[in-house]
C-alpha positions, 0 to 999 in steps of 0.5 A: 503682102497683098497675095500673101493676105489674100492667099492666107485668109482665102480671099480671091484677088482684084486685079488688073496685074495679069502677071500676078494673077498669073504667079498665083496660079501656077504657084499657089494653085491650091490656095488661090480662089480666083481673080475677080474684076472690079465690076465682079465685085460690084455685081456680087454685092448687088446680087447680096442686096449689100448696095442698091445701084443708083446714078452716083454709083453709076457715074463713079463707075463711068469714070472708069473709062476716064481713068483707064481702068482695064477693060471689065470682062463681058460676062460681068458686063452682061450680068451688070445690065441684067442686074441694073437693066442699064448699060455698061458704062465703062471702057 
């Protein structure tokens, strides 16, 4: 249902389930618009001015390591540091 909703609406998905992302790419190449990491979503929000980074948000991201969040892409980690001036506290 998750994937079907994303495909029908032209959304990207955010999942650590690499099998799901690969399936979407293989089976729905024209409709599938990409898998974006959670950190990529946050970076996009900051770039667009939708959120302003603060200590509380930083603590939420730091909890990702504690909760075994999937590792975030190195490109997104570099962008996070560029946008916030802070080191990425997650995995």
